[in-house]
C-alpha positions as CSV (number, residue, x, y, z in Angstrom):
1,M,0.0,0.0,0.0
2,K,1.0,3.7,-0.3
3,A,1.5,5.7,2.8
4,A,2.8,9.2,3.6
5,Y,5.4,9.0,6.4
6,L,6.8,11.9,8.4
7,Y,10.5,11.3,9.2
8,G,11.2,14.7,10.8
9,A,10.6,18.4,10.3
10,K,9.8,19.1,6.6
11,D,10.5,15.5,5.7
12,L,7.3,13.9,4.4
13,R,7.8,10.9,2.2
14,L,5.4,8.8,0.1
15,K,6.3,5.1,0.4
16,E,5.1,1.7,-0.7
17,V,4.8,-0.6,2.3
18,S,3.0,-3.8,3.3
19,I,-0.7,-3.7,4.3
20,P,-0.8,-3.9,8.2
21,E,-1.5,-7.3,9.7
22,I,-4.3,-7.5,12.3
23,N,-4.8,-9.9,15.2
24,D,-8.1,-11.4,16.4
25,N,-9.0,-8.3,18.4
26,E,-8.3,-5.7,15.7
27,I,-9.8,-4.2,12.6
28,L,-8.3,-3.3,9.2
29,L,-9.8,-0.1,7.7
30,K,-9.6,0.8,4.1
31,V,-9.2,4.6,4.2
32,K,-11.5,6.5,1.8
33,S,-11.0,10.1,3.0
34,A,-8.5,11.8,5.4
35,A,-8.5,15.5,5.9
36,I,-5.5,17.6,6.5
37,C,-5.5,19.4,9.9
38,G,-3.6,22.4,11.2
39,S,-1.9,20.1,13.7
40,D,-0.6,18.0,10.8
41,I,1.0,21.1,9.3
42,R,2.6,22.0,12.6
43,M,4.0,18.4,13.0
44,I,5.3,18.5,9.4
45,N,6.9,21.9,9.8
46,N,8.4,21.5,13.2
47,G,8.7,17.7,13.7
48,Y,7.2,15.9,16.7
49,K,8.4,13.9,19.6
50,G,9.0,10.2,18.8
51,I,9.2,10.8,15.1
52,S,12.6,10.4,13.5
53,E,14.5,8.7,10.7
54,E,14.4,5.5,12.7
55,T,10.8,5.8,13.8
56,P,8.7,7.6,11.1
57,R,5.0,7.9,11.4
58,I,2.0,8.1,9.2
59,L,0.0,11.2,10.0
60,G,-3.7,11.9,9.6
61,H,-6.3,11.8,12.4
62,E,-9.4,12.9,10.5
63,I,-10.5,9.6,8.9
64,G,-13.5,8.0,7.1
65,G,-13.4,4.6,5.5
66,V,-14.7,1.1,5.0
67,I,-13.9,-1.9,7.2
68,E,-11.8,-4.3,5.2
69,K,-11.0,-7.1,7.7
70,V,-12.4,-8.0,11.2
71,G,-10.6,-10.0,13.8
72,K,-12.5,-13.1,14.9
73,N,-13.1,-11.8,18.4
74,I,-14.8,-8.6,17.1
75,K,-18.6,-8.7,17.5
76,R,-20.1,-5.3,16.8
77,Y,-18.4,-4.5,13.5
78,S,-18.5,-6.2,10.1
79,V,-16.6,-6.2,6.8
80,G,-18.0,-3.5,4.4
81,M,-19.3,-1.2,7.2
82,R,-18.8,2.5,6.4
83,V,-17.4,4.2,9.4
84,A,-15.8,7.3,10.9
85,I,-12.9,7.0,13.3
86,A,-12.6,9.0,16.5
87,P,-8.8,9.2,16.9
88,N,-8.2,9.4,20.6
89,M,-8.0,6.4,22.9
90,G,-7.4,6.4,26.6
91,C,-5.9,3.8,29.0
92,G,-9.5,2.9,30.1
93,V,-8.8,2.8,33.9
94,C,-7.8,6.3,35.0
95,N,-10.3,8.8,36.4
96,Q,-10.6,10.7,33.1
97,C,-11.3,7.5,31.2
98,V,-13.9,6.1,33.6
99,S,-15.7,9.5,33.5
100,G,-16.0,9.2,29.7
101,N,-13.2,11.6,28.9
102,T,-10.8,9.2,27.2
103,H,-9.5,12.1,25.1
104,L,-8.1,13.7,28.3
105,C,-6.3,10.6,29.5
106,A,-2.7,11.4,30.4
107,D,-1.6,8.3,28.6
108,Y,-3.8,8.7,25.5
109,H,-3.0,7.3,22.1
110,A,-4.2,8.9,18.8
111,F,-4.1,8.0,15.2
112,G,-1.6,10.2,13.3
113,I,-0.1,11.5,16.6
114,N,1.5,8.6,18.4
115,L,0.0,5.8,16.2
116,D,0.1,5.5,12.5
117,G,-2.9,7.4,11.0
118,G,-5.0,7.9,7.9
119,F,-2.6,9.2,5.2
120,A,-2.4,5.6,3.9
121,E,-4.5,3.2,2.0
122,Y,-5.1,1.1,5.1
123,V,-4.9,1.7,8.8
124,K,-4.9,-0.8,11.6
125,I,-7.5,-0.1,14.3
126,P,-6.2,-1.5,17.7
127,E,-8.1,-3.4,20.3
128,E,-8.7,-0.4,22.6
129,A,-10.4,1.6,19.8
130,C,-12.6,-1.4,19.0
131,R,-13.5,-1.7,22.7
132,Q,-13.9,1.9,23.6
133,G,-16.3,2.9,20.8
134,N,-14.0,4.8,18.5
135,I,-15.6,3.3,15.4
136,I,-18.9,4.8,14.5
137,E,-21.0,3.6,11.6
138,L,-22.1,6.2,9.0
139,G,-25.6,6.9,8.0
140,K,-26.3,6.2,4.3
141,N,-26.4,9.9,3.5
142,V,-23.0,10.7,5.1
143,S,-20.0,10.8,2.8
144,F,-16.5,9.8,3.7
145,D,-15.4,13.4,3.3
146,E,-18.0,14.5,5.9
147,A,-16.9,11.6,8.2
148,A,-13.4,12.9,8.1
149,L,-14.5,16.5,8.8
150,N,-16.6,15.3,11.8
151,E,-13.4,15.0,13.9
152,P,-12.6,18.8,13.9
153,L,-16.3,19.5,14.2
154,S,-16.5,17.4,17.4
155,C,-13.5,19.3,18.8
156,V,-15.2,22.6,18.0
157,Y,-18.4,21.3,19.7
158,N,-16.4,20.6,22.8
159,G,-15.2,24.2,22.9
160,S,-18.6,25.5,22.1
161,L,-20.2,23.6,25.0
162,K,-17.7,25.2,27.4
163,C,-19.2,28.6,26.4
164,D,-22.8,27.6,27.2
165,I,-24.2,29.5,24.2
166,K,-27.9,30.3,24.8
167,P,-30.6,31.6,22.5
168,G,-30.3,35.3,22.1
169,D,-26.6,35.5,23.0
170,T,-24.2,37.7,21.0
171,V,-21.1,35.7,19.8
172,L,-17.8,36.7,18.2
173,V,-15.5,34.2,16.6
174,I,-11.9,35.5,16.0
175,G,-10.3,33.6,13.2
176,T,-12.1,32.4,10.1
177,G,-10.3,29.3,9.1
178,P,-12.4,26.1,9.0
179,I,-12.4,25.9,12.8
180,G,-13.7,29.4,13.2
181,I,-16.4,28.8,10.6
182,M,-17.4,25.7,12.4
183,H,-17.7,27.6,15.7
184,A,-19.8,30.2,13.9
185,K,-22.1,27.6,12.5
186,L,-22.5,25.9,15.9
187,A,-23.2,29.3,17.6
188,K,-25.9,30.0,15.0
189,M,-27.4,26.5,15.6
190,A,-27.4,27.2,19.3
191,G,-29.6,30.2,18.8
192,A,-27.2,33.1,19.0
193,S,-29.0,36.3,18.0
194,K,-25.8,37.7,16.4
195,V,-22.8,35.7,15.1
196,M,-19.9,38.0,14.4
197,I,-16.7,37.0,12.8
198,N,-13.3,38.7,12.7
199,D,-10.0,38.0,10.9
200,I,-7.0,39.9,9.7
201,S,-7.6,38.4,6.3
202,K,-10.2,40.2,4.2
203,E,-10.2,37.3,1.8
204,R,-11.1,34.9,4.5
205,L,-13.9,37.2,5.7
206,E,-15.3,37.2,2.1
207,V,-15.3,33.4,2.1
208,C,-17.3,33.4,5.3
209,R,-19.8,35.9,3.8
210,K,-20.3,33.5,0.9
211,I,-20.8,30.5,3.2
212,D,-23.4,32.2,5.4
213,S,-24.6,35.8,4.7
214,S,-26.1,36.0,8.2
215,F,-22.6,36.2,9.7
216,I,-21.7,39.7,10.7
217,I,-18.3,40.7,9.4
218,L,-16.1,42.8,11.7
219,Q,-12.8,44.3,10.5
220,S,-9.8,44.2,12.8
221,E,-9.5,48.0,12.8
222,D,-11.5,49.4,15.7
223,L,-12.8,46.0,16.6
224,K,-14.0,47.0,20.1
225,E,-16.0,49.9,18.7
226,Q,-17.7,47.7,16.2
227,V,-18.5,45.1,18.9
228,M,-20.0,47.7,21.2
229,N,-22.1,49.1,18.3
230,E,-23.4,45.6,17.5
231,T,-24.2,44.9,21.2
232,Y,-25.6,48.3,22.0
233,G,-22.7,49.0,24.4
234,K,-23.2,45.9,26.5
235,G,-20.3,43.8,25.1
236,L,-20.3,40.2,24.1
237,D,-21.9,37.2,25.7
238,V,-19.4,34.8,24.1
239,C,-16.0,35.2,22.4
240,I,-14.1,32.3,20.9
241,T,-10.5,32.8,19.8
242,A,-10.1,30.3,16.9
243,C,-6.6,31.4,16.0
244,P,-3.1,30.9,17.5
245,S,-2.8,34.6,18.6
246,P,-1.8,35.7,22.1
247,Q,-2.9,39.2,21.2
248,A,-6.4,38.0,20.3
249,Q,-6.7,36.1,23.6
250,A,-5.6,39.2,25.6
251,D,-7.8,41.6,23.6
252,S,-10.9,39.4,23.8
253,L,-11.5,40.4,27.5
254,E,-11.9,44.0,26.5
255,L,-14.9,43.0,24.3
256,M,-16.9,41.1,26.9
257,G,-20.0,42.1,28.7
258,T,-20.7,41.2,32.3
259,G,-20.9,37.5,32.8
260,G,-19.4,36.8,29.4
261,R,-17.7,33.5,28.5
262,V,-14.5,33.2,26.6
263,N,-13.0,30.1,25.0
264,F,-9.4,30.0,24.0
265,F,-9.7,27.3,21.3
266,G,-6.5,25.6,20.2
267,G,-3.0,26.0,21.5
268,L,-0.3,28.7,21.1
269,P,3.3,28.1,19.9
270,A,5.5,27.3,22.8
271,S,7.4,30.5,22.4
272,K,4.2,32.5,22.8
273,E,2.2,30.5,25.4
274,I,2.6,33.0,28.3
275,V,-0.2,35.7,27.7
276,G,-0.7,38.8,29.8
277,I,-4.3,39.5,30.5
278,N,-6.2,42.1,32.6
279,T,-7.5,40.1,35.5
280,N,-9.5,43.0,36.8
281,L,-11.7,42.6,33.8
282,V,-12.2,39.0,34.8
283,H,-12.9,40.0,38.4
284,Y,-15.3,42.9,38.0
285,K,-17.2,41.6,34.9
286,Q,-17.3,38.1,36.4
287,L,-16.0,36.6,33.2
288,I,-15.5,32.9,32.6
289,L,-12.4,31.9,30.7
290,T,-12.4,28.4,29.3
291,G,-10.2,26.1,27.3
292,S,-10.8,22.9,25.4
293,A,-8.8,20.0,23.9
294,R,-9.8,17.4,21.5
295,S,-13.3,15.8,22.0
296,S,-15.0,13.0,23.9
297,L,-16.5,10.0,22.1
298,S,-20.0,11.1,23.0
299,Q,-19.3,14.5,21.4
300,F,-17.9,12.8,18.3
301,R,-21.1,10.8,18.0
302,K,-23.3,13.9,18.6
303,T,-21.7,16.0,15.9
304,L,-21.9,13.0,13.4
305,D,-25.7,13.1,14.2
306,F,-25.7,16.9,13.3
307,I,-24.2,16.0,9.9
308,S,-26.4,13.0,9.3
309,S,-29.6,14.8,10.1
310,G,-28.7,17.8,7.9
311,I,-28.9,20.4,10.6
312,L,-25.2,21.3,10.1
313,N,-23.3,21.4,6.8
314,V,-19.6,20.8,6.6
315,K,-19.4,20.1,2.8
316,D,-19.1,23.8,2.1
317,L,-15.8,23.9,4.0
318,I,-14.1,21.5,1.5
319,T,-12.1,23.5,-1.0
320,A,-9.7,20.9,-2.4
321,R,-9.7,17.1,-2.9
322,L,-6.4,15.4,-3.8
323,P,-5.1,11.8,-4.2
324,L,-2.4,10.6,-1.8
325,D,0.4,11.0,-4.3
326,K,-0.4,14.8,-4.3
327,I,-0.4,15.1,-0.5
328,S,2.5,17.6,-0.6
329,E,0.3,19.9,-2.7
330,G,-2.4,19.6,-0.1
331,V,0.0,20.3,2.7
332,Q,1.2,23.4,0.8
333,L,-2.4,24.6,0.4
334,A,-3.1,24.2,4.1
335,A,0.2,25.7,5.2
336,S,-0.4,28.8,3.1
337,A,-4.1,29.1,4.3
338,E,-5.4,28.8,0.8
339,G,-8.9,27.6,0.9
340,L,-10.4,25.8,3.9
341,K,-10.3,22.0,4.3
342,N,-8.2,19.9,2.1
343,I,-9.1,16.2,1.7
344,I,-6.9,13.3,0.7
345,Y,-9.1,10.8,-1.0
346,F,-8.6,7.2,-2.0
347,E,-10.5,5.5,-4.8
């Protein structure tokens, strides 16, 4: 089979390798779609712990496919089943795992992170993924591309839930990449009266306008003044920073109304992770600052239901589909922020 291996920073190689062998408690998945994520780009650009010339890894954690083989001890899955794969597996016995938060396990494993992932024709699904419920059957109307995009959507949903968006809330999303647009879509679905979006890229803002004309576009110049105009001087109920910007995180507090909720979605580069904020704003306005990482299996299943039922569209985020032998082109598109989601597809 063909697979794209990362050997180190800026060293992604397409190779021909043997199809993985499975044991009686594992599943072999034939990959049909695997989306390129921002974390894939960071790993490719900067390298990643445990990845080296001696120990290369297949990236890709946003995966949809068809079950090719099933170990004889597997009962709930069958050959030919169309599925989405939730990438994160926990140890199964720690406090986080037993509470349903396997994605927060200190000893978690994930496809494309510390296990071989979906930028390959086949991927082996280990026993813990089969046991914990990481394999979810697709509805007949859900495409493999949509299955792949459900992974980032579920992570966005996790962050959105932390903000407790209520009908009538005013919401600002800073950052209009695919993650920011997903946040805006979920805020609208939750009943926000106004969904505002902001980005330093005017081109990205125009893309958002085309995706949903109800989104209120705010330019970066005089952002606070614009927010106060839109909220009649009250400030925001919710602000989500969907961009790796320390300045956006610090400035977001100035935009909030009393009792507002802020979600710092996604991580910052290690060199910029210490952010100075005005804690008096948190104190006197009783602000709630939240973070979120990955998503739980229940959240993954819930957002797949959103897609299957048609109440949330992710297909309009797909701007490029490329075969595996053109993955370097897809990586370049994603790294340069051209378009939104780039899909690697397998015939």
